[in-house]
ZADODREN-781405 format. One line per field, with one value per atom (N, C-alpha, C, O): residue number from 1; atom name; x, y, z. Coordinates in Angstrom, 3 decimals, decimal comma, always signed. Layout:
! residues N
num = (NUM ...);
atomo = (CA ...);
x = (X ...);
y = (Y ...);
z = (Z ...);
! end
This chain:
! residues 118
num = (1 1 1 1 2 2 2 2 3 3 3 3 4 4 4 4 5 5 5 5 6 6 6 6 7 7 7 7 8 8 8 8 9 9 9 9 10 10 10 10 11 11 11 11 12 12 12 12 13 13 13 13 14 14 14 14 15 15 15 15 16 16 16 16 17 17 17 17 18 18 18 18 19 19 19 19 20 20 20 20 21 21 21 21 22 22 22 22 23 23 23 23 24 24 24 24 25 25 25 25 26 26 26 26 27 27 27 27 28 28 28 28 29 29 29 29 30 30 30 30 31 31 31 31 32 32 32 32 33 33 33 33 34 34 34 34 35 35 35 35 36 36 36 36 37 37 37 37 38 38 38 38 39 39 39 39 40 40 40 40 41 41 41 41 42 42 42 42 43 43 43 43 44 44 44 44 45 45 45 45 46 46 46 46 47 47 47 47 48 48 48 48 49 49 49 49 50 50 50 50 51 51 51 51 52 52 52 52 53 53 53 53 54 54 54 54 55 55 55 55 56 56 56 56 57 57 57 57 58 58 58 58 59 59 59 59 60 60 60 60 61 61 61 61 62 62 62 62 63 63 63 63 64 64 64 64 65 65 65 65 66 66 66 66 67 67 67 67 68 68 68 68 69 69 69 69 70 70 70 70 71 71 71 71 72 72 72 72 73 73 73 73 74 74 74 74 75 75 75 75 76 76 76 76 77 77 77 77 78 78 78 78 79 79 79 79 80 80 80 80 81 81 81 81 82 82 82 82 83 83 83 83 84 84 84 84 85 85 85 85 86 86 86 86 87 87 87 87 88 88 88 88 89 89 89 89 90 90 90 90 91 91 91 91 92 92 92 92 93 93 93 93 94 94 94 94 95 95 95 95 96 96 96 96 97 97 97 97 98 98 98 98 99 99 99 99 100 100 100 100 101 101 101 101 102 102 102 102 103 103 103 103 104 104 104 104 105 105 105 105 106 106 106 106 107 107 107 107 108 108 108 108 109 109 109 109 110 110 110 110 111 111 111 111 112 112 112 112 113 113 113 113 114 114 114 114 115 115 115 115 116 116 116 116 117 117 117 117 118 118 118 118);
atomo = (N CA C O N CA C O N CA C O N CA C O N CA C O N CA C O N CA C O N CA C O N CA C O N CA C O N CA C O N CA C O N CA C O N CA C O N CA C O N CA C O N CA C O N CA C O N CA C O N CA C O N CA C O N CA C O N CA C O N CA C O N CA C O N CA C O N CA C O N CA C O N CA C O N CA C O N CA C O N CA C O N CA C O N CA C O N CA C O N CA C O N CA C O N CA C O N CA C O N CA C O N CA C O N CA C O N CA C O N CA C O N CA C O N CA C O N CA C O N CA C O N CA C O N CA C O N CA C O N CA C O N CA C O N CA C O N CA C O N CA C O N CA C O N CA C O N CA C O N CA C O N CA C O N CA C O N CA C O N CA C O N CA C O N CA C O N CA C O N CA C O N CA C O N CA C O N CA C O N CA C O N CA C O N CA C O N CA C O N CA C O N CA C O N CA C O N CA C O N CA C O N CA C O N CA C O N CA C O N CA C O N CA C O N CA C O N CA C O N CA C O N CA C O N CA C O N CA C O N CA C O N CA C O N CA C O N CA C O N CA C O N CA C O N CA C O N CA C O N CA C O N CA C O N CA C O N CA C O N CA C O N CA C O N CA C O N CA C O N CA C O N CA C O N CA C O N CA C O N CA C O N CA C O N CA C O N CA C O N CA C O N CA C O N CA C O);
x = (+15,420 +16,763 +17,452 +17,168 +18,363 +19,137 +20,569 +20,887 +21,445 +22,774 +23,170 +22,549 +24,234 +24,748 +25,980 +26,949 +25,879 +27,003 +28,104 +28,012 +29,166 +30,309 +30,115 +30,888 +29,071 +28,766 +27,791 +27,405 +27,384 +26,599 +25,058 +24,204 +24,764 +23,300 +22,735 +23,430 +21,525 +20,856 +20,373 +19,638 +20,697 +20,408 +19,575 +19,795 +18,693 +17,880 +18,751 +19,619 +18,559 +19,385 +18,378 +17,356 +18,787 +18,009 +18,070 +19,132 +17,075 +17,137 +16,968 +16,333 +17,559 +17,542 +16,116 +16,021 +15,066 +13,743 +12,951 +11,723 +13,765 +13,138 +12,278 +12,543 +11,292 +10,379 +11,208 +12,193 +10,776 +11,426 +11,458 +12,295 +10,533 +10,535 +10,148 +9,563 +10,423 +10,097 +9,570 +9,750 +8,962 +8,400 +9,475 +9,262 +10,602 +11,605 +12,789 +13,031 +13,511 +14,749 +15,905 +15,724 +17,001 +18,135 +18,620 +19,157 +18,365 +18,693 +17,890 +18,402 +16,643 +15,776 +16,144 +16,088 +16,499 +16,853 +18,161 +18,323 +19,133 +20,296 +19,993 +20,449 +19,252 +18,826 +18,166 +18,423 +17,303 +16,804 +17,808 +17,729 +18,767 +19,908 +20,730 +21,187 +20,965 +21,696 +20,824 +21,365 +19,566 +18,695 +18,684 +18,673 +18,687 +18,642 +20,047 +20,136 +21,165 +22,512 +23,448 +23,927 +23,645 +24,514 +25,934 +26,689 +26,352 +27,745 +27,818 +28,807 +26,857 +26,799 +27,954 +28,344 +28,430 +29,619 +28,995 +27,877 +29,813 +29,362 +28,964 +27,981 +29,691 +29,591 +28,216 +27,597 +27,793 +26,551 +25,425 +24,389 +25,569 +24,486 +24,263 +23,143 +25,458 +25,389 +24,601 +23,744 +24,859 +24,257 +22,730 +21,915 +22,436 +21,060 +20,246 +19,105 +20,780 +20,050 +20,053 +19,122 +21,048 +21,283 +21,994 +21,675 +22,900 +23,703 +25,099 +25,486 +25,934 +27,466 +27,848 +27,170 +29,036 +29,661 +29,981 +29,834 +30,408 +30,666 +29,408 +29,431 +28,268 +27,094 +26,619 +26,081 +26,874 +26,566 +27,494 +27,012 +28,775 +29,612 +29,154 +29,184 +28,724 +28,281 +27,025 +26,901 +26,125 +24,830 +25,104 +24,500 +26,083 +26,355 +26,985 +26,739 +27,794 +28,425 +27,321 +27,472 +26,236 +25,166 +24,406 +24,067 +24,145 +23,295 +24,073 +23,503 +25,409 +26,196 +26,254 +26,181 +26,387 +26,637 +25,326 +25,332 +24,139 +22,911 +22,585 +21,702 +23,304 +23,008 +22,005 +21,575 +21,664 +20,819 +21,466 +20,804 +22,759 +23,582 +24,950 +25,439 +25,461 +26,974 +27,659 +27,039 +28,974 +29,748 +30,906 +31,507 +31,234 +32,347 +33,148 +32,596 +34,456 +35,388 +35,508 +35,685 +35,409 +35,728 +36,734 +36,333 +38,033 +38,953 +38,914 +39,029 +38,759 +38,648 +37,134 +36,898 +36,248 +34,864 +34,315 +34,896 +33,219 +32,451 +31,157 +30,481 +30,780 +29,520 +28,726 +29,146 +27,486 +26,560 +25,515 +25,039 +25,195 +24,146 +23,220 +23,667 +21,966 +20,848 +20,291 +20,017 +20,111 +19,467 +17,884 +17,350 +17,250 +15,862 +14,919 +13,749 +15,439 +14,645 +14,747 +13,969 +15,753 +15,943 +14,695 +14,098 +14,239 +13,053 +13,252 +14,308 +12,123 +12,112 +12,296 +11,908 +12,877 +13,211 +12,228 +12,383 +11,304 +10,386 +9,333 +8,909 +8,892 +7,842 +6,609 +6,016 +6,216 +4,977 +5,039 +4,084 +6,248 +6,338 +7,420 +7,888 +7,727 +8,754 +8,278 +9,141 +6,981 +6,620 +6,708 +6,248 +7,388 +7,609 +9,139 +9,892 +9,563 +10,948 +11,484 +10,701 +12,819 +13,376 +12,992 +12,739 +12,956 +12,457 +11,161 +10,960 +10,178 +8,767 +8,894 +8,198 +9,774 +9,778 +10,322 +9,793 +11,433 +12,006 +10,978 +10,897 +10,174 +9,152 +8,092 +7,589 +7,748 +6,755 +7,342 +6,594 +8,507 +9,174 +9,736 +10,280 +9,678 +10,356 +10,021 +10,907 +8,782 +8,386 +9,011 +9,201 +9,338 +9,881 +11,528 +12,153 +12,058 +13,506 +14,257 +15,487 +13,518 +14,178 +14,901 +16,067 +14,235 +14,880 +15,449 +14,757 +16,683 +17,246 +18,028 +18,800 +17,852 +18,608 +20,056 +20,316 +20,956 +22,433 +23,011 +22,500 +24,155 +24,728 +25,635 +26,029 +26,045 +26,928 +28,316 +28,841 +28,849 +30,270 +31,252 +31,082 +32,316 +33,449 +34,412 +35,461);
y = (-4,525 -3,920 -4,294 -5,370 -3,456 -3,705 -3,403 -2,592 -3,935 -3,487 -3,451 -4,112 -2,658 -2,707 -3,553 -3,445 -4,424 -5,495 -4,749 -3,565 -5,541 -5,087 -4,461 -3,593 -4,884 -4,461 -3,304 -2,826 -2,844 -1,646 -1,992 -1,108 -3,347 -3,772 -3,799 -4,173 -3,414 -3,329 -4,692 -5,269 -5,263 -6,592 -6,558 -5,741 -7,456 -7,615 -8,298 -9,099 -8,029 -8,657 -9,030 -8,391 -10,041 -10,378 -9,226 -8,606 -8,844 -7,712 -8,253 -9,288 -7,525 -8,022 -8,196 -8,811 -7,715 -7,912 -8,993 -8,998 -9,887 -11,030 -11,895 -11,988 -12,494 -13,364 -14,590 -14,945 -15,229 -16,361 -17,605 -18,496 -17,621 -18,814 -18,268 -17,186 -18,923 -18,493 -19,844 -20,988 -19,526 -20,609 -21,480 -22,661 -20,851 -21,596 -21,736 -20,884 -22,828 -23,171 -22,221 -21,544 -22,198 -21,558 -22,166 -21,485 -23,470 -24,119 -23,496 -23,221 -23,298 -22,662 -21,179 -20,726 -20,465 -18,987 -18,923 -17,983 -19,872 -19,888 -20,204 -19,502 -21,225 -21,496 -20,263 -19,994 -19,499 -18,335 -17,297 -16,647 -17,163 -16,220 -16,599 -15,709 -17,888 -18,207 -18,228 -18,108 -18,369 -18,217 -16,770 -16,458 -15,898 -14,362 -13,986 -13,154 -14,710 -14,273 -15,581 -15,948 -16,160 -17,432 -17,088 -18,012 -15,857 -15,555 -14,833 -14,167 -14,975 -14,299 -14,825 -15,989 -14,013 -14,282 -14,928 -14,621 -15,810 -16,484 -15,254 -15,378 -14,236 -13,185 -12,461 -12,025 -12,352 -11,691 -12,678 -12,235 -13,910 -14,912 -14,751 -14,555 -14,848 -14,760 -13,525 -13,609 -12,452 -11,201 -11,150 -10,590 -11,713 -11,748 -12,756 -12,443 -13,895 -14,901 -14,618 -14,993 -13,995 -13,655 -14,782 -15,022 -15,451 -16,448 -16,192 -15,218 -17,062 -16,737 -17,426 -18,265 -16,936 -17,376 -18,871 -19,561 -19,436 -20,803 -21,493 -22,417 -21,135 -21,822 -21,914 -22,925 -20,766 -20,708 -21,840 -22,628 -21,845 -22,885 -24,292 -25,177 -24,473 -25,852 -26,150 -27,248 -25,265 -25,625 -25,753 -26,600 -24,870 -25,085 -26,410 -26,972 -26,937 -28,255 -29,408 -30,476 -29,163 -30,119 -30,173 -31,235 -28,943 -28,921 -29,423 -30,056 -29,132 -29,828 -31,356 -32,079 -31,811 -33,327 -33,922 -35,017 -33,304 -33,891 -33,824 -34,533 -32,970 -32,807 -31,630 -31,504 -30,846 -29,779 -28,569 -27,780 -28,449 -27,357 -28,001 -29,008 -27,282 -27,649 -26,222 -25,181 -26,290 -25,164 -25,207 -26,255 -23,940 -23,934 -22,729 -21,640 -22,891 -21,806 -21,046 -21,643 -19,785 -18,866 -17,702 -16,601 -18,029 -17,234 -17,246 -18,321 -16,116 -15,964 -16,208 -16,383 -16,217 -16,294 -17,676 -18,494 -17,937 -19,295 -18,964 -18,011 -19,788 -19,755 -20,907 -22,052 -20,625 -21,859 -22,079 -21,160 -23,313 -23,701 -24,625 -25,579 -24,345 -25,165 -26,090 -25,769 -27,359 -28,417 -28,268 -28,841 -27,495 -27,145 -28,432 -28,320 -29,648 -30,840 -31,542 -32,456 -31,126 -31,719 -31,726 -30,673 -32,972 -32,998 -32,309 -32,371 -31,669 -31,170 -32,370 -33,452 -32,290 -33,357 -33,918 -35,065 -33,195 -33,636 -34,428 -34,051 -35,573 -36,455 -35,748 -36,109 -34,758 -33,917 -33,268 -33,239 -32,739 -32,002 -32,664 -32,030 -33,836 -34,629 -34,717 -34,914 -34,585 -34,655 -33,340 -33,168 -32,350 -31,010 -30,789 -31,408 -29,993 -29,802 -28,402 -27,500 -28,272 -27,004 -25,922 -24,777 -26,325 -25,382 -24,787 -23,600 -25,629 -25,086 -24,175 -23,160 -24,483 -23,560 -22,102 -21,024 -22,296 -21,036 -20,271 -19,048 -20,976 -20,199 -19,556 -18,473 -20,289 -19,752 -18,481 -17,515 -18,413 -17,204 -16,288 -15,261 -16,521 -15,823 -14,369 -13,616 -13,916 -12,610 -11,783 -10,597 -12,186 -11,497 -11,537 -10,746 -12,502 -12,628 -12,412 -12,408 -12,241 -12,108 -13,260 -13,160 -14,464 -15,706 -15,560 -15,110 -15,945 -15,856 -14,626 -14,595 -13,607 -12,353 -12,671 -13,432 -12,040 -12,185 -10,938 -10,000 -10,731 -9,622 -9,317 -10,293 -8,068 -7,789 -8,510 -8,552 -9,026 -9,730 -8,596 -7,568 -8,813 -7,964 -8,254 -7,614);
z = (-45,216 -45,135 -46,431 -46,959 -46,993 -48,235 -48,078 -47,207 -48,785 -48,915 -50,382 -51,214 -50,709 -52,088 -52,207 -51,456 -53,224 -53,371 -54,105 -54,429 -54,347 -55,036 -56,327 -56,735 -57,011 -58,319 -58,344 -59,410 -57,132 -57,016 -57,119 -57,187 -57,126 -57,207 -55,756 -54,810 -55,629 -54,362 -53,991 -54,791 -52,885 -52,582 -51,200 -50,306 -51,159 -49,821 -48,754 -49,100 -47,603 -46,547 -45,304 -45,054 -44,653 -43,338 -42,512 -42,461 -41,849 -40,865 -39,446 -39,245 -38,429 -37,113 -36,495 -35,434 -37,068 -36,490 -37,321 -37,404 -37,912 -38,774 -37,836 -36,637 -38,385 -37,534 -37,113 -37,761 -36,000 -35,432 -36,387 -36,242 -37,338 -38,418 -39,675 -39,710 -40,740 -42,152 -42,919 -42,501 -43,987 -44,672 -45,407 -45,681 -45,702 -46,429 -45,475 -44,619 -45,648 -44,915 -45,457 -46,470 -44,803 -45,279 -46,700 -47,573 -46,793 -48,044 -49,192 -50,276 -48,900 -49,943 -50,205 -51,348 -49,203 -49,355 -50,134 -50,912 -49,981 -50,748 -52,238 -53,140 -52,448 -53,876 -54,539 -55,713 -53,786 -54,334 -54,707 -55,750 -53,810 -54,067 -55,233 -55,950 -55,492 -56,597 -57,897 -58,997 -57,774 -59,040 -59,505 -60,695 -58,489 -58,792 -59,469 -60,371 -58,918 -59,332 -59,264 -58,191 -60,294 -60,407 -60,012 -59,712 -59,986 -59,724 -58,300 -57,995 -57,544 -56,180 -55,301 -55,387 -54,541 -53,606 -52,240 -51,826 -51,628 -50,417 -49,335 -48,604 -49,306 -48,504 -48,714 -47,743 -49,875 -50,260 -49,900 -49,404 -50,112 -49,749 -48,229 -47,759 -47,437 -45,933 -45,518 -44,638 -46,098 -45,780 -46,128 -45,395 -47,183 -47,722 -46,792 -46,453 -46,394 -45,735 -44,207 -43,494 -43,766 -42,334 -41,587 -40,422 -42,181 -41,598 -41,765 -42,410 -41,186 -41,385 -42,713 -43,307 -43,074 -44,374 -44,256 -45,265 -43,113 -42,790 -43,087 -43,901 -42,497 -42,646 -44,200 -44,651 -44,953 -46,341 -47,066 -47,881 -46,719 -47,373 -47,078 -47,933 -45,830 -45,532 -46,313 -46,855 -46,394 -47,153 -48,599 -49,256 -49,203 -50,511 -50,814 -51,881 -49,913 -50,039 -49,893 -50,485 -49,108 -48,972 -50,269 -50,793 -50,780 -51,991 -53,206 -54,095 -53,241 -54,271 -54,160 -55,154 -52,925 -52,756 -53,103 -53,666 -52,822 -53,172 -54,676 -55,159 -55,397 -56,862 -57,178 -58,324 -56,257 -56,522 -57,192 -57,867 -56,990 -57,654 -58,068 -57,557 -59,037 -59,333 -59,296 -59,510 -59,008 -58,975 -59,947 -60,181 -60,561 -61,556 -61,224 -61,062 -61,115 -60,854 -62,196 -63,258 -62,105 -63,297 -62,898 -62,519 -63,012 -62,338 -60,859 -60,271 -60,197 -58,764 -58,303 -57,108 -59,128 -58,852 -59,042 -59,756 -58,419 -58,630 -59,262 -58,872 -60,294 -60,935 -60,552 -60,723 -59,991 -59,566 -60,631 -61,298 -60,750 -61,646 -60,875 -60,237 -60,936 -60,220 -61,178 -62,334 -60,638 -61,462 -61,152 -60,202 -61,994 -61,850 -61,850 -61,483 -62,264 -62,188 -60,937 -60,662 -60,089 -58,717 -57,920 -57,694 -57,446 -56,676 -55,214 -54,583 -54,790 -53,375 -52,538 -52,980 -51,312 -50,550 -49,492 -49,072 -49,091 -48,101 -48,839 -49,931 -48,215 -48,910 -49,362 -50,379 -48,638 -48,949 -50,304 -51,080 -50,544 -51,846 -52,854 -53,800 -52,593 -53,365 -54,871 -55,728 -55,233 -56,552 -57,297 -58,425 -56,515 -57,217 -57,317 -56,564 -58,154 -58,423 -57,904 -57,608 -57,811 -57,445 -58,390 -58,015 -59,649 -60,714 -60,492 -60,751 -59,977 -59,664 -58,500 -58,451 -57,520 -56,431 -56,939 -56,672 -57,688 -58,144 -58,978 -58,869 -59,825 -60,604 -59,765 -60,065 -58,649 -57,743 -57,142 -56,992 -56,818 -56,131 -57,155 -56,749 -58,415 -59,360 -59,585 -59,989 -59,348 -59,598 -58,481 -58,750 -57,349 -56,248 -56,080 -55,373 -56,785 -56,691 -58,062 -58,098 -59,139 -60,458 -60,868 -61,252 -60,811 -61,232 -62,687 -63,601 -62,843 -64,088 -64,384 -65,342 -63,586 -63,808 -63,368 -62,435 -64,098 -63,756 -63,626 -64,237 -62,821 -62,891 -64,056 -64,696 -64,447 -65,442 -65,260 -64,148 -66,270 -66,121 -66,085 -66,739 -65,280 -65,175 -66,215 -66,280);
! end
């Protein structure tokens, strides 16, 4: 399922028939959304991941507190930056970085693509 964001871009969204579990956590899904669009709105992340805006804000806070992302206000918008060197957190994959995860998923999410600036 897709929705069109405020800039007219077609975005994937979680659909109501989504499986009971996924390979990535909501934290991972949010990182993929940010990698695709560093200027993405919280509302758009929530729609894409299939969680509430409040949950997105909580996860963004956790990612920022851990050092995986940084946020910078640009007028009324927020620009996110991912630390691609940040290690994955589980001991099994701790020798890999967030950047490696993003590269792995890059072909399907358009890592590095950004929306046109207003």
